[in-house]
Each structure stands twice: as C-alpha cells, then as structure tokens.
N, C-alpha and C positions, 0 to 999 in steps of 0.2 A: 274718627279715630287712625284711616289706612292714611289720612294726609299727615296725620303725626308718626305714623309709619317713616312715610316716604324721607320726611325730615331726620327724622332717626337715622335712616341709614345713607342719606346723604353725609352726617357727622362720622360715619362709619366708617364711611371710605377715607377720610382719613387716617384713618387707625390702619391702613394697609400697609405703609412703612414698618411697621412693629412683625407684623407677620414673622419675616424671616429671622426677626430677633426671637421671636418665640417658637419656631421650629416647627410652628403648624402644617405646614408644608402646603399641598394643594388644594385643601380641605380648610387649610386657616381660616378663608372667610367663611366659610360656610359655616365652622363651631362658633366665629366669634357670632353674625348674625341668625344664629339658632339661640345664642346666651341672651341678646337681647331682645328677639322675639318672648322668651318663655318669660324675661323681666318686664314684657309687654304687657304680656296677659295676665301675671299674676298680678297686675293691679288691677282688674276686673275680675278673674277667676282662682279659686284654690290652687295654689302651687302646685300640685298634684297632676290638676286638672289642665295646666297650662302646660306642663312637661308632655303630657300626655298628648294633646294638641296639637306638638311641634314634631310630638314624633311620628302623628298620620300623615301631618303635611313633607318628612320627612321619607316617610317610605310608600305616598304617593310617587314624589320627585324622582326618587330610585326610579320608580318604575317607566320611567321617563327615559332615564337615562340607560338604564340597563338596554329597553328597545331601539335606540338611538344606537346604541355599541354594536347590538346586537347587525343594524343594517349597515354597522358598518361608517356611521355617521357622528363625527367628533363634537361634545357639547360637552359644558362648562358643569361645573358641580354647582351643586344649587345653590342659590341666593335667599334665604327668607327676608321677607319685608315685614316685621308687623302690624300686622289687623287688613291685611291685603294677603298674606299666604306666602309660596315662593314663589320660584320661576328659573328654568337655565335657557343658556341663550347656544343656541346650535350652530357654528363654526360654516357648515352648508348645508344649505337649506333642503330639503326633501324632492326630487327631480317629477313625481307622479304622485297623485291623491294615494293611493294605499298603502304607500312609503309615508306619507303623514298620518294615515288614518291608524297605521300599526305601531307609529311614536306615540299617539295621545292615546289609545286603547290599554298600552304601558302603566300610563300613571293610576289611573282610577281600577285596573285590574288589579297591579299589588298594592295601590290603597285599600282595596276589600280584602284580601287574603291579609293584609295585615291587620283589618279592624274587626278579621271575624275570628284570629287567632287571640286576641285579645277580651272578644264575646268569651270565648271558648276557656280560658283564664280565669273571667269574672265568676262564669256558673261553676268554675270545678273551687275555689277558693271562697266561692260567695262576699263577691269582692264588689261593692259599687260601684268604687273609682273605674275599677277599669270596664267595668257595663257603661258608664257615660264617657269614658273615652271611646270606646266600639260603637256607642251612637253615634258621638262629635264625629268620627272614622268615615261612620257607612254614612252619613249627613252627605261630608265634603266631597264625598268620592259621587254622590250619585248628586249634589248640585256640579260640579265639574259635567258630569253629563248631561246637562241640559245643550240642545241642538242651537248651541248661541257662540258664535265665533268672535271671538277666539279661542274660549273654555273647550276645555280634552272634547266633548259631545258635537259639538260642532267641527271638530277637526275629524271627528271620526264618522258622521254619517256623511261627507265627502265618497267615500269608499260606498257610500248605502245608495242613498240620491240623496242630491240636492233639496228636493223639495221640502226635507222633515225642517228645514231652514226657517220653513214657511210655518209649519209646526212650533220652532224657537220663538218666533214672533210673539206665538201666543200665551205658551205657556209663561215663555219670560214674563209677558205683560203680566197676567194671572198671579204670579210670584211676585211681582214688585208690589201690588194693589194687596197680597196676602202676608210679606214678609217685614215691607218697603224699607228695604234697604236701599243704600244711598248707591252705594257698591255694585250691590245687582245694577241702578238706573244708568251708572257709569258702562256699564261692559254691555248696556241694552243699547243705549244711544250710538256707543262704538261700531256696535254689532248692527244697525238701520245703515247708518252712516257709508259702513264697507259695502254691504250689502246694493245699498241703493246707487254707487260707484259703478259698484260688479252691473249691475242689470245696463246702467248706461252708456260703460267705455265698451262693453263688448269684449270684442277677444282685445288683448292688450295687446301691443306690437313692442317689437325689440328692436334696442334702436342703439344706433351705432356712436361712438364718439372715440373721438383720440384720447390716448392717455401719454402724457412724457415722460420716460425716464431717462435715467443718466446713465452711462456704463462705463464704468472705470477701465480701460486693459492698459496691461502692462508694457510697456513701450519695445521691450526685449522681446514679444512675440511679435510684432512689425518686423523689426531688423533681423529675427532669425528664420521667421520665413522669405526675406527677401520682397517687401510687399512698402511700395509710401503712408506714410502715413495723409490721410487725406486735408487735404485745406477747409480751409475755417468754415467755408461758405458751400462746400463740396454736398450734395445732395446726391443720394442714392433708395435705390429697394433692398432693400434686405432678405434672405431666406429664411424661415423661422419654422417651427416645428410646436405641437402638440401633444402631451400625453397624461395620464392617470398612473399616478405609484400603487399597485396591488393594495400595502400598507395600510398608510392612511389614506387611501380615495380619496386625495387630494387633487387638481388640474393646475400641471407646470404647462409654459411657454420658456421656449428657450429660441433668440436671436441670434443668427450666426450672422459671421464677415465674412468674406469668400477669403477663402484661404490661411484664415487666421484660425476658426473656429467659433464656436459657443464667447458672443461678450457679454450676453446680457438671459439671466434667469430668472424667472420670479414664478407665483401663485397667480395661475389664472381663473376671475370669476366670472369669464364669459368667453365668448367663440373668436381668436382670432380674425383678422381678415387681412392684416398687413400690415408689414412693416419698413420705415424707412428712417434713412440717417437723415436730419435736417443740419446738426451743425459739432464741430469736433475742436476744440480744445488742446493744442500742443502740449508738449509735459513743460512744465518751467521748474525751476529752483524750489519752488513750493508745492509744487503738481506735480510729482514727477511721473505722473501715468496719462494714457491718453484720455482723456474724456471727450464720450461721444454721446449726446443728445438724440435719441429716439424716439420717433414719434409710433407710437402703436394701433394701429385702426383696432375696435373692438367691440364686442356687441353682446350687452349684458340683460340678462333676463327682466325682468323688474322685477323687486324685492318689496315682501311687506303687503297687505295685506291682502284677499281674495285673489286668485287667481283666478284668470278668467279664459285660456284657453284651453280647448274643450279637450285637447289630448293629454291631459297634462288629470283630466277624472276621468279618463275612457278605464274603466275597470271591468275585468270578466265575470257574466252573472256570477259562475260559481262562487270567488270572492265576494262579489256584494252578495249571496246571501251567506256566508260565512260572517261577514263582519254585520250582518242583519242580526244573526243570532247572537251572534255575541254582546253587541252593542242591546237588543233588548232583553237579554238575558239576566244580563247581570243588571242591567237597571229593576227589574222586576225579583232581583235576590233582595239587594239595597233596601227597596220599599218594604220587602215581608218583614226582613230583619229587622227594621226599625218600627215597624207593627208591632214585630213582636215583644219587642222592649217595649213600646209605651205599653203593649197589654196586659204586661210581666208583672209589672207592680216592683218591679224589681229598682226601679230607677225613683230613689227617694231622695228626694231637695234634703233633707237634714240629716241624711247619711253621707250622701253627697259633699256637702263643705266640711 
C-alpha cells in the first residue's frame, strides 16, 4: 500500500502547474496531497476515520514545522504520501543534537495534544468515531517515538543518550514480529545500515571541493573605476567574505574584485576557504557584460544519515535530563491513554463503521 502511495504522489507531482491557477498558494501541495491521502485511506476505512487519520498526521507534522521555525530553520509545508504518512523538508540542517531533538519532539508533542483534544471531545459527546480517531492519533505518535532513526524517537534520544538506539534495535525487532509491518521492516533495515555505517566510519571528515560559478559584471563598472578588464586566461586570487542574515538565518558568501567591489553573491552551504578568477570573457554584441568564471573552494559537512562528529552530540547534562523526562513521560502517557481506551469498551467496531 505504501508503494501505491509513492506512485500516486509521483503522478500528483505532474499537477503542480495547476496550483497557481487554483490559487492555493504555499499550502497548495499540502492540501492536494491531503485529499489524495484521504481518498486512499477511504478505500479501506470509513470516510470519517480517513479524514481523522489525515488530520492527526497533519497536526503531528505541524508540530515539526512550528518547532523548526522557533529555532529559525526554514522548512517546507507538509507533503502527504498515502499509506506512508507525511514529511517536511528542511532547507537547512540542525547544527547540533539538541536542535535536532527539539524539532523531532515537536511532532509527537503537538500530535499528542491533538489526539487528547479529540479524546476529550469524544468523551464529552459520547462519540465513538472521535475516540477511534484519538486512539489512532495516540498510536501514530507512540510509533514515531520508537528510538529508531529516522523516526522522531531516533532523533530525540540523541539529546539523551545514543545508547537508546540499542533499545530501538530490540523493540523494533519485537514490533516487526508482532505487527508484521513491511513499512517497519523497511525503516528498520535503513536504521541498521545507517548505524553500521556510523560505527564503521567513526568521525566523518569534512570534504573540500571546488565549485565553479559565473559572475556577470557590467562593463561600465570597470570603466568608472579605471580598471582594465582582465585577459581571457588571467588568473588571480580574489577576496571574499561570509555572513549570516538575522532574518532568515541563511549563510551567504560574497566574492570581490579589487577596485570593483562585489561581483558574486550566493547562498553558501559550507565554509569558503578560497576564491580564484579562472577565466574572463570580454563583452560582445551578444553578451554585453564581462563574464568571469570563479572557482570557489568550499568545505561542506556531510549531508544525510547519522552524524559522527562527537561535538555534534555534545549536550549539557541538565538538557539531557529534560529531554529524557519529556521523551519517556510522553511515551508513558501515550501507552496509558491507549490502554485506557482499549479497556473502556468505548471503541465498539460496529459503532465506528
């Protein structure tokens, strides 16, 4: 069913051109993917349960969005994948384990609040549909608390202790046997492979690479400054600077040409260690600007997978205790609520359908 969802979302991607016409704005993709997910779940569950399930996932994902924005990290709107859940993409990765754990905790925390609110309404109105949706919400958030990367729990526990990943290996295997979930098998295998690579690799090295960029400079800037346009094969080192904007928390780099000023500005995903003019194309009738090819030496941190830098996981003891209490407290509350609902007799299959 999950792979069917992936196919549906790939077909949905072809409809992106319609979003401006529909004027759904930034959340157009979220709205359409939510409707597709509801339709997918409605093939197997009552429509009200399908709507409630998608809303529980939406509240969970918005918890991640709000937490990321609170830490100044830009993120995308949630995108739903039928039978697999939903996800958000981050335009900038967390700089330390505590930030990663904070963003990961936001999802199950707000998701639990949403499920509990649904539970209270179900008790108040004696509505078994709302109670069933609340039970689903509790389960979704408890499942995500498994200490398995890349689930939320696997990201939260890095602010407590990475030894909890070992517990994730054990609990994950037990749940696979009990639930017989192919999705969990897939996640578990990814976690094992990542963990094995993490242990073998040790400290991940930062790699330096050359990035070639073109700067288009107006000819008049050279003429006004009284500086000759460099020859085609002329090479020289160029001064540069890096900075971070307060508003967006994005890192930029600027390359300058002596006497001219800034000729190149770009978003910098790493640390610039040098800039060099490689070649220059003089103005022509077809290209009135001076085209300069700049080689930027850049050190980038490895992206994706488990971080191996010990400094990344350095969290003060007080913060570790706070995250530990929050993590285990939330997990115990979810287990308690699921047991309460199961024993209450309020979840009657005949009424729910």
